[in-house]
LUMTORFI-857142 format. One record per residue (C-alpha): y, x, z; residue in one letter. Coordinates in nm, 3 decimals, m for minus. Each point is the difference from the previous one (the first is absolute). Layout:
         y         x         z   res
         Y         X         Z     a
...
***
This chain:
         y         x         z   res
    m9.291    m1.946     7.419     m
     0.133     0.234     0.263     g
     0.158     0.334    m0.062     t
    m0.193     0.203     0.253     g
    m0.371     0.062     0.001     s
     0.000    m0.051     0.376     s
     0.045    m0.374    m0.059     h
    m0.306    m0.027    m0.224     l
    m0.370     0.035     0.060     s
    m0.185     0.266    m0.194     k
    m0.156    m0.264    m0.223     t
     0.336    m0.168    m0.070     e
     0.148     0.332    m0.106     r
    m0.269     0.056    m0.263     v
     0.111    m0.117    m0.345     p
    m0.263    m0.223    m0.158     a
    m0.109     0.146    m0.331     f
    m0.047    m0.213    m0.308     r
    m0.029     0.051    m0.371     t
     0.153    m0.221    m0.271     p
    m0.174    m0.334    m0.016     g
    m0.179     0.032     0.335     t
     0.067    m0.148     0.340     m
     0.149     0.217     0.272     e
    m0.259     0.166     0.220     l
    m0.022    m0.112     0.359     s
     0.157     0.232     0.259     p
    m0.347     0.091     0.128     d
    m0.120     0.099    m0.347     t
     0.320     0.190    m0.069     a
    m0.041     0.176     0.333     e
    m0.349     0.111    m0.099     k
     0.124     0.124    m0.339     e
     0.262     0.215     0.168     m
    m0.201     0.115     0.296     a
    m0.111     0.358     0.032     s
    m0.350     0.107    m0.085     v
    m0.187     0.184     0.277     p
     0.128     0.343    m0.095     d
     0.361    m0.123     0.030     g
     0.082    m0.009    m0.372     a
     0.111    m0.342    m0.132     p
    m0.204    m0.183    m0.261     h
     0.292     0.002    m0.246     v
     0.280     0.246    m0.069     s
     0.346    m0.135    m0.085     y
     0.276     0.220    m0.140     v
     0.348    m0.133    m0.078     f
     0.185     0.226    m0.245     v
     0.380    m0.020    m0.022     v
     0.106     0.124    m0.343     m
     0.364     0.109     0.025     g
    m0.034     0.074     0.371     a
     0.325     0.198     0.012     s
     0.212    m0.285    m0.138     g
     0.221    m0.267     0.156     d
    m0.244    m0.290    m0.030     l
    m0.276     0.200     0.165     a
     0.207     0.118     0.293     k
     0.191    m0.325     0.060     k
    m0.274    m0.256    m0.063     k
    m0.352     0.118    m0.076     i
    m0.061     0.250     0.280     y
     0.179    m0.218     0.262     p
    m0.218    m0.298    m0.102     c
    m0.316     0.207     0.007     l
     0.097     0.115     0.349     w
     0.042    m0.360     0.125     v
    m0.331    m0.109    m0.154     l
    m0.174     0.300     0.157     f
     0.174    m0.044     0.337     r
    m0.093    m0.366     0.027     d
    m0.358     0.041    m0.118     g
     0.024    m0.175    m0.336     y
    m0.155     0.278    m0.207     l
    m0.366     0.100    m0.025     p
    m0.105     0.245     0.270     v
     0.040     0.359    m0.116     g
     0.233    m0.069    m0.293     t
     0.162     0.323    m0.123     k
     0.340     0.033    m0.173     f
     0.070     0.250    m0.275     v
     0.342     0.064    m0.152     g
     0.044     0.140    m0.352     y
     0.325     0.112    m0.162     a
     0.151     0.288    m0.192     r
     0.184     0.129     0.308     s
    m0.183     0.236     0.233     a
     0.006    m0.155     0.349     l
    m0.176     0.072     0.324     t
    m0.113    m0.290     0.220     i
     0.271     0.101     0.247     a
     0.261    m0.035    m0.276     q
    m0.149    m0.330    m0.112     l
     0.018    m0.126     0.357     r
     0.362     0.109     0.032     a
     0.087    m0.197    m0.315     k
    m0.186    m0.319     0.090     t
     0.020    m0.029     0.379     e
     0.365    m0.116     0.010     p
    m0.110    m0.313    m0.192     f
    m0.302    m0.076     0.219     m
    m0.008    m0.259     0.276     k
    m0.116     0.216     0.288     v
     0.022    m0.156     0.343     k
     0.014     0.179     0.331     e
    m0.337     0.144     0.091     g
    m0.135    m0.004    m0.355     q
     0.054     0.372    m0.061     g
    m0.370     0.089     0.040     p
    m0.097    m0.278    m0.241     k
     0.253     0.131    m0.251     l
    m0.146     0.350     0.041     d
    m0.342    m0.149    m0.077     e
     0.139    m0.169    m0.313     f
     0.142     0.325    m0.139     f
    m0.323     0.182     0.086     s
    m0.163    m0.231    m0.257     l
     0.258     0.094    m0.265     c
    m0.029     0.279    m0.252     s
     0.204     0.102    m0.302     y
    m0.067     0.140    m0.345     v
     0.275     0.116    m0.233     n
    m0.038     0.005    m0.376     g
     0.148    m0.120    m0.329     p
    m0.016    m0.354    m0.137     y
    m0.035     0.104    m0.363     d
    m0.301     0.234     0.027     k
    m0.356    m0.098     0.084     v
    m0.054     0.323     0.198     d
     0.204    m0.137     0.290     g
    m0.219    m0.310     0.016     f
    m0.315     0.208    m0.004     a
     0.146     0.188     0.298     k
     0.074    m0.335     0.166     l
    m0.355    m0.120    m0.069     d
    m0.145     0.311     0.163     a
     0.208    m0.068     0.311     a
    m0.116    m0.364     0.006     l
    m0.367     0.095    m0.042     v
     0.031     0.242     0.291     k
     0.152    m0.272     0.220     i
    m0.270    m0.250    m0.103     e
    m0.284     0.246     0.061     d
     0.135     0.076     0.345     e
     0.064    m0.366     0.086     s
    m0.311    m0.167    m0.140     a
    m0.240     0.247    m0.157     p
    m0.211    m0.168    m0.265     g
     0.152    m0.341     0.079     k
     0.225    m0.235    m0.196     k
     0.348     0.143    m0.063     a
     0.290    m0.227    m0.100     n
     0.336     0.116    m0.135     r
     0.333    m0.181    m0.026     i
     0.286     0.154    m0.199     f
     0.357    m0.121     0.060     y
     0.234     0.094    m0.287     l
     0.331     0.043     0.184     a
     0.137     0.158    m0.316     l
     0.263    m0.052    m0.270     p
    m0.135    m0.204    m0.293     p
     0.045     0.296    m0.236     s
    m0.314     0.163     0.145     v
    m0.222    m0.308     0.042     f
    m0.195     0.067    m0.319     m
    m0.082     0.371     0.046     p
    m0.079    m0.049     0.370     v
    m0.239    m0.291    m0.057     t
    m0.164     0.185    m0.289     k
    m0.061     0.303     0.218     h
    m0.127    m0.210     0.292     i
    m0.257    m0.148    m0.237     k
    m0.093     0.340    m0.142     m
    m0.028     0.196     0.322     a
     0.052    m0.196     0.324     s
    m0.213    m0.315    m0.005     m
    m0.243    m0.057     0.286     s
    m0.353     0.105    m0.089     k
    m0.174    m0.217     0.259     r
     0.228    m0.293     0.081     g
     0.290    m0.206    m0.136     y
     0.332     0.127    m0.133     t
     0.305    m0.227     0.024     r
     0.341     0.080    m0.147     v
     0.326    m0.152     0.127     i
     0.282     0.003    m0.256     v
     0.364    m0.055     0.099     e
     0.248    m0.193    m0.213     k
     0.161     0.022    m0.249     p
    m0.295    m0.087    m0.223     f
     0.182     0.092    m0.320     g
     0.348    m0.094    m0.125     r
    m0.091    m0.281    m0.237     d
    m0.301    m0.166    m0.163     s
    m0.078     0.295    m0.225     e
     0.018     0.276     0.263     s
    m0.185    m0.216     0.250     s
    m0.276    m0.062    m0.253     l
    m0.029     0.373    m0.070     v
    m0.036     0.069     0.374     l
    m0.245    m0.290     0.050     s
    m0.219     0.112    m0.290     e
     0.008     0.357     0.129     h
    m0.109    m0.110     0.349     l
    m0.262    m0.238    m0.142     a
    m0.152     0.291    m0.192     s
    m0.047     0.188     0.327     l
    m0.068    m0.258     0.271     f
    m0.152    m0.344     0.039     r
     0.245    m0.277     0.099     e
    m0.163    m0.021     0.345     e
     0.086     0.367     0.055     e
     0.372    m0.057    m0.076     m
     0.252    m0.116     0.262     y
     0.347    m0.057    m0.152     r
     0.211    m0.031     0.311     i
     0.303    m0.225     0.039     d
     0.089     0.035     0.366     h
     0.167    m0.342     0.009     y
    m0.346    m0.157    m0.018     l
    m0.074     0.161     0.338     g
     0.291    m0.165     0.183     k
    m0.084    m0.252     0.271     e
     0.186    m0.298    m0.143     m
    m0.122     0.066    m0.354     v
    m0.357    m0.004     0.125     q
     0.085    m0.316     0.194     n
     0.090    m0.185    m0.321     l
    m0.363    m0.075    m0.085     m
    m0.066    m0.152     0.342     v
     0.323    m0.199     0.010     l
    m0.065    m0.149    m0.341     r
    m0.370    m0.073     0.010     f
    m0.078    m0.054     0.369     a
     0.267    m0.264     0.070     n
    m0.058    m0.346    m0.150     a
     0.366    m0.101     0.039     m
     0.114     0.244    m0.270     f
    m0.249    m0.093    m0.272     q
     0.154    m0.336    m0.106     p
     0.355     0.138    m0.021     v
    m0.064     0.342    m0.159     w
     0.086    m0.103    m0.356     n
     0.266    m0.093    m0.255     r
     0.028    m0.356     0.135     s
     0.139     0.120     0.333     n
     0.127     0.357    m0.040     i
     0.334     0.057    m0.166     n
     0.000     0.381    m0.017     s
    m0.153     0.315     0.145     v
     0.221     0.301     0.083     v
    m0.159     0.336     0.082     i
     0.246     0.256     0.133     t
    m0.004     0.372     0.074     f
     0.315     0.160     0.145     k
     0.078     0.351     0.119     e
     0.328     0.080     0.180     p
     0.010     0.359    m0.126     f
     0.038     0.171    m0.335     g
    m0.199     0.281    m0.155     t
     0.108     0.254     0.265     k
    m0.016     0.304    m0.226     g
    m0.330    m0.109    m0.163     r
     0.171    m0.167    m0.291     g
    m0.147     0.245    m0.251     g
    m0.351    m0.130     0.074     y
     0.110    m0.364     0.020     f
     0.189     0.028    m0.328     d
    m0.325     0.065    m0.187     e
    m0.127    m0.345     0.094     f
     0.276    m0.236     0.119     g
    m0.030    m0.298     0.232     i
    m0.214    m0.213    m0.235     i
    m0.279     0.257    m0.029     r
     0.041     0.116     0.359     d
    m0.014    m0.340     0.173     v
    m0.006    m0.310    m0.219     m
    m0.285     0.077    m0.240     q
    m0.238     0.076     0.286     n
     0.095    m0.109     0.355     h
     0.182    m0.322    m0.085     l
    m0.231    m0.103    m0.283     l
    m0.295     0.036     0.237     q
     0.171    m0.239     0.241     l
     0.062    m0.245    m0.284     l
    m0.371     0.005    m0.086     c
    m0.105    m0.072     0.358     l
     0.244    m0.291     0.026     v
    m0.091    m0.149    m0.338     a
    m0.373     0.061    m0.042     m
    m0.263    m0.271     0.023     e
    m0.250    m0.010     0.284     k
    m0.267     0.263    m0.074     p
    m0.370    m0.082     0.004     a
    m0.041     0.225     0.304     s
     0.182     0.275     0.187     i
    m0.186     0.270    m0.192     s
     0.232     0.257    m0.163     p
    m0.101    m0.088    m0.356     e
     0.052    m0.376     0.045     d
     0.348     0.058     0.143     i
     0.099     0.248    m0.269     r
    m0.133    m0.236    m0.269     d
     0.245    m0.269     0.117     e
     0.293     0.245     0.006     k
    m0.074     0.097    m0.361     v
    m0.006    m0.368    m0.102     k
     0.351    m0.045     0.140     v
     0.133     0.304    m0.186     l
    m0.145    m0.126    m0.327     k
     0.210    m0.316     0.037     c
     0.332     0.194     0.019     i
     0.184     0.071    m0.325     r
     0.167     0.341    m0.043     p
     0.347     0.028     0.152     l
     0.305    m0.005    m0.226     e
     0.344     0.145     0.065     l
     0.146    m0.348     0.062     d
    m0.245    m0.040     0.289     d
     0.145     0.288     0.200     v
     0.312     0.143     0.160     v
     0.014     0.376     0.047     l
     0.231     0.175     0.244     g
     0.096     0.347     0.117     q
     0.172     0.068     0.331     y
     0.341     0.163     0.024     v
     0.189     0.147     0.297     a
     0.155    m0.240     0.248     k
     0.378     0.039     0.013     p
     0.099     0.089     0.354     g
    m0.366     0.040     0.099     g
    m0.152     0.264     0.224     t
    m0.293     0.240    m0.028     g
    m0.245    m0.081    m0.277     d
     0.215    m0.296    m0.112     e
     0.241     0.249    m0.155     l
    m0.260     0.112    m0.255     e
    m0.093    m0.215    m0.297     g
    m0.318     0.053    m0.199     y
     0.176     0.215    m0.262     l
     0.154     0.210     0.278     d
    m0.347     0.122     0.097     d
    m0.010     0.355    m0.141     k
    m0.369    m0.038    m0.090     t
     0.072    m0.296    m0.231     v
     0.068     0.081    m0.369     p
     0.364    m0.049    m0.097     e
     0.070    m0.346    m0.143     g
    m0.345    m0.136     0.091     s
    m0.048    m0.373    m0.065     v
    m0.314    m0.024     0.215     t
     0.017    m0.323     0.204     p
    m0.017     0.015     0.379     t
    m0.008    m0.381     0.020     y
    m0.186    m0.261    m0.202     a
    m0.039    m0.376     0.020     a
    m0.240    m0.173    m0.239     a
    m0.121    m0.355    m0.059     v
    m0.369    m0.049    m0.083     f
    m0.175    m0.314    m0.121     h
    m0.372    m0.065     0.046     i
    m0.131    m0.227    m0.273     k
    m0.286    m0.176     0.172     n
    m0.069    m0.341     0.150     e
     0.103     0.092     0.354     r
     0.323     0.187    m0.069     w
     0.145    m0.108    m0.336     d
     0.376    m0.041     0.045     g
     0.023     0.182     0.337     v
     0.210     0.319    m0.022     p
    m0.136     0.305     0.180     f
     0.301     0.219     0.073     i
    m0.060     0.365     0.084     l
     0.289     0.215     0.121     k
     0.012     0.351     0.137     c
     0.260     0.265     0.058     g
     0.131     0.304     0.180     k
     0.321     0.043     0.201     a
     0.012    m0.368     0.094     l
     0.115    m0.177     0.318     n
    m0.330     0.011     0.192     e
    m0.363     0.110     0.007     r
    m0.222    m0.294    m0.084     k
    m0.307    m0.105    m0.193     a
    m0.093    m0.366    m0.008     e
    m0.148    m0.290    m0.195     i
     0.215    m0.314     0.007     r
    m0.153    m0.323    m0.130     i
     0.266    m0.268    m0.046     q
    m0.113    m0.361    m0.019     y
     0.163    m0.274    m0.204     k
     0.274    m0.235     0.117     d
    m0.109    m0.303     0.201     i
    m0.048    m0.297    m0.235     p
     0.177    m0.316     0.112     g
     0.223     0.188     0.246     d
     0.136    m0.237     0.267     i
     0.215     0.263     0.172     f
     0.295    m0.002    m0.243     e
    m0.086     0.334    m0.161     g
     0.008     0.197     0.323     k
    m0.361     0.119    m0.027     c
    m0.065     0.354    m0.103     r
    m0.313     0.109    m0.181     r
    m0.296     0.102     0.215     n
    m0.106     0.362    m0.035     e
    m0.323     0.172     0.097     f
     0.070     0.370     0.062     v
    m0.246     0.286     0.039     i
     0.190     0.300     0.130     r
    m0.187     0.316    m0.099     v
     0.237     0.248     0.170     q
     0.161     0.068     0.239     p
    m0.098    m0.226     0.293     k
    m0.297    m0.166    m0.166     e
     0.021    m0.378     0.021     a
    m0.091    m0.331    m0.158     v
     0.251    m0.280     0.037     y
     0.080    m0.337    m0.151     m
     0.363    m0.103    m0.042     k
     0.023    m0.369     0.089     v
     0.259    m0.267     0.074     m
     0.022    m0.138     0.355     a
     0.232    m0.221     0.202     k
     0.270     0.186     0.189     k
    m0.090     0.013     0.370     p
     0.183    m0.230     0.239     g
     0.212    m0.305    m0.078     r
     0.093     0.124    m0.346     d
    m0.182    m0.197    m0.273     t
     0.061     0.261    m0.269     g
    m0.253     0.242    m0.148     m
    m0.048     0.372     0.029     v
    m0.203     0.257    m0.191     e
    m0.250     0.174     0.223     t
    m0.347     0.153    m0.025     e
    m0.361    m0.019     0.107     l
    m0.046     0.368     0.075     d
    m0.304     0.227     0.037     l
     0.147     0.343     0.072     s
    m0.278     0.251     0.040     y
     0.175     0.223     0.252     h
     0.035    m0.301     0.232     l
    m0.330    m0.181    m0.053     r
    m0.218     0.312    m0.024     f
     0.182     0.232     0.240     k
    m0.293     0.225     0.085     d
    m0.128     0.045    m0.355     v
     0.095     0.315    m0.184     n
     0.025    m0.058    m0.375     l
    m0.145     0.298    m0.188     p
     0.190     0.178    m0.273     d
    m0.085    m0.121    m0.351     a
    m0.140     0.340    m0.095     y
    m0.226    m0.005     0.307     e
    m0.153    m0.331    m0.109     r
    m0.050     0.109    m0.358     l
    m0.150     0.340     0.079     i
    m0.246    m0.172     0.234     q
    m0.082    m0.246    m0.282     d
    m0.096     0.294    m0.221     v
    m0.247     0.124     0.261     f
    m0.137    m0.356     0.016     l
    m0.029    m0.027    m0.378     g
     0.224    m0.308     0.001     n
     0.212    m0.023    m0.317     q
     0.160    m0.336     0.079     m
     0.343     0.153     0.059     n
    m0.003     0.241    m0.293     f
     0.108    m0.058    m0.359     v
    m0.264    m0.047    m0.269     r
     0.048     0.142    m0.351     s
     0.032    m0.339    m0.178     d
     0.247    m0.115     0.266     e
     0.209     0.309    m0.067     l
    m0.010    m0.058    m0.377     a
     0.125    m0.358     0.038     e
     0.282     0.107     0.232     a
     0.124     0.255    m0.254     w
    m0.026    m0.258    m0.280     r
     0.257    m0.212     0.184     v
     0.251     0.284     0.048     f
    m0.041     0.242    m0.290     t
     0.207    m0.179    m0.269     p
     0.292    m0.033     0.244     l
    m0.020     0.362     0.115     l
    m0.011     0.127    m0.356     h
     0.302    m0.208    m0.098     r
     0.200     0.115     0.304     i
    m0.071     0.363    m0.088     e
     0.045    m0.043    m0.376     r
     0.335    m0.179     0.029     e
     0.111     0.192     0.312     k
     0.089    m0.328     0.171     v
     0.276     0.069     0.248     k
    m0.064    m0.138     0.351     p
     0.262    m0.206     0.184     v
     0.173     0.200     0.277     p
    m0.031    m0.130     0.356     y
     0.152     0.139     0.317     t
    m0.214     0.196     0.245     y
    m0.093    m0.232     0.289     g
     0.050    m0.335    m0.173     c
    m0.262    m0.271    m0.078     r
    m0.023     0.114    m0.362     g
     0.182    m0.086    m0.324     p
     0.158    m0.347    m0.015     k
    m0.155    m0.032    m0.345     e
    m0.341     0.000     0.172     a
     0.107    m0.294     0.219     d
     0.105    m0.184    m0.315     e
    m0.337     0.068    m0.166     l
    m0.192    m0.116     0.305     i
     0.214    m0.313     0.037     s
    m0.042    m0.088    m0.367     s
    m0.378     0.035     0.042     a
     0.010    m0.274     0.265     g
     0.011     0.172     0.338     y
     0.251    m0.160     0.239     s
     0.162     0.248     0.238     y
     0.187    m0.129     0.304     t
     0.184     0.221     0.246     s
    m0.017    m0.267     0.274     s
    m0.324     0.133     0.149     y
    m0.101     0.336     0.143     t
    m0.344     0.074     0.139     w
     0.039     0.148     0.350     k
    m0.225     0.286     0.104     t
    m0.118     0.038     0.360     a
     0.296     0.227     0.076     t
     0.240    m0.272    m0.111     g
     0.109     0.185    m0.309     t
     0.016    m0.186    m0.326     g
    m0.206     0.055    m0.312     a
     0.146    m0.133    m0.321     s
    m0.180    m0.246    m0.225     s
     0.094     0.183    m0.318     s
***
């Protein structure tokens, strides 16, 4: 899809509406739904409410994504945007906070003015229902002006700290639900800290909203290559016969960041790398790699298969993991000179891990005996997220042990790509072999396609009523079942993480764990990006 509405017809720019369990409406039907009635008022009013509108997530992600969706015509005609927070802000102040993070091209100033003309703001507390009654009055006024007497739909995005999830959702239910349309609530992670707290939150939400009204967002499920996994796996016959324990040796799912906590260590320290990344983002990738073919592409069929995978994973134990915490790099520069404990916002002597590697085993017919290795960390040697599927050694090798294992790699970020590491003859008169790749790099093959931000995709999915890329309550419960015993033991015994130097690949103990699990790492091959720079295979 293009980034500018000028490249799309009016019909193409109209999102097709659907409800769970129904087929997508045709563009013509969707166009009619969103068309104006004779007096100029649309048939349906849509209001998107940003709870926590004055916060970082709202200004850096939510408002910029809403702007792009509005600019490119991917929202219902006449959608209004309402911010709610404790701080008193004018729209001019809100614009000043959010505009630096918006993708505004030359000549789009008038369109941006139009976007902010559709924005309003209500300030009020999170812990008192009066503020939500005030919000409701503002929403009713907008709805009556936009579509008097017509259907009025509301979407609430909780861009808030988890400490206020429960009072905010309670007050939305008490005072701010739509009276003549749907209400949908988007909840940001973390969804609890362990099985018990997650269950408390899930039961609280279930007492207020139906499951189809709840959208538990994990933005990784909105990334291009993550969404591509389903198509790669189930639309290509060549993968089906070899996607199993008979052919695959190991699966490694990696998330790396080249920077530390950057003064936000106090927030990070409450959760640590396992809760922040592994229990949600990486476990979701594991499910998509490992799940069986669903009965259809409906959200419930797909989420059913993900839950089945999780039920086959035993809870992690301490022997399954290596925990690390970055320290300053001797002789380094800039941020490298500050270890995690040097961050003034981090509690003194904290043993919160900033790196974790863990080995999972899926006890089912397809995957029994195949290690799934998840690793993630901060202050490492590069920015990268990828899925690396390593195949088994060639049986009956006739090349005197010179063959390296094939690998199928799905590079999630940066420079989205799918490539297969293969052995080939060296070009020319040489009869030796070389490791090379069959490469589908998106920025080369699809040069004119702009890949939307993950939040853009997922917010649009909420308007469409598509829950495929959101986490269901039973899925969440199974994920916490896998991690909770380990997390409790780490905190109870105050397990000390292994130190690793800022900017390295991670603790050597993690390499030893991964090697002992069966993954074979060779430094003889480097995937080359289009610029000629190398990307490591670790």
